[in-house]
N, C-alpha and C positions, 0 to 999 in steps of 0.2 A: 526769477529764472523761469517760475510759468510763463510768464511775459512772452520772455524769447522762444521760446517749444513753442508756442500757441502761434509765433509771425513766421515761422519757418513750417509749421502745417499750413500756415495758410498761406506760405508762396511753392507749396504741393498745390495745390486747386488749383494755380494759375496758368500749370503746362496743361488741361486739362479742357474742350471747350466749355462752354455753358451750357449748350445742349442738352448733356447727356446728366443732369443735377437738375434737382427739382426745381417748378415757378417758386418755391416760397425760400430758395438757397439759388436760386438767380434773381432774383431784387436782393437778399441780404448780401451779396454778394456785390453786385453790383451800387447799391444804395448805400447800406452798414460797413462792409467794410469792399471800398474800390473796385475790388480783382479784374471786374468786367471794365472797367473803365479803364485801364493799365492797360489791361494783355492783352481780355480778345475782344471788345470793340473796334478799336487800331487795328488793328489785324484783320479784321471779317471786315472791316473798311480795304483794305489791299487785295484783299482776294476775290472777294464780292465784288465788287468795284462802283459799291452802289456809299458815295462821299454823299450822296444833300444830303440824306435826313439824319443819318450816323454822326454826324459834324455835328450838327445846330443838338440834337441829344450831349454828346461828346461834352458842348464847350454848358449846354444850360448845369449836367451831372459836375461838373467840376467846377463850376462856380460856383455853387451847390454846396458842394462839399466840404468847401475851401471854406464860406462863410461861416458856416458850422464850425468848424475846425478853428479860425481866428474866433470865436466869438464863445466858445471853453478855454481858448487860450486865453484873451483879457480875463474871465470869470475866475480861472486858478493865478491871476495877477495879482488879479484884486483880495484871492482870499491868503495869499502869500504872506508866513512870515517868517520874519532871517531870526537867527535864532542869537543873534547877537553877538556869538565869538570871534 
């Protein structure tokens, strides 16, 4: 249950622009929990019409996050042992 509460609270942070948060939270929301990649940066591209730099940043961040997620998934699959029932 705590994980579900954490995810729901994390979704609430998505409603606000990243500029209002401290710089450490901005990096955390962009790199560790990619709220910025999902919500803030794409909307910022449409509003401010800054497409060139932001697209490369989004692609690199998305690929990096996906690579880390696949690595963690594969490590978990290697360590998994079924109960045999």
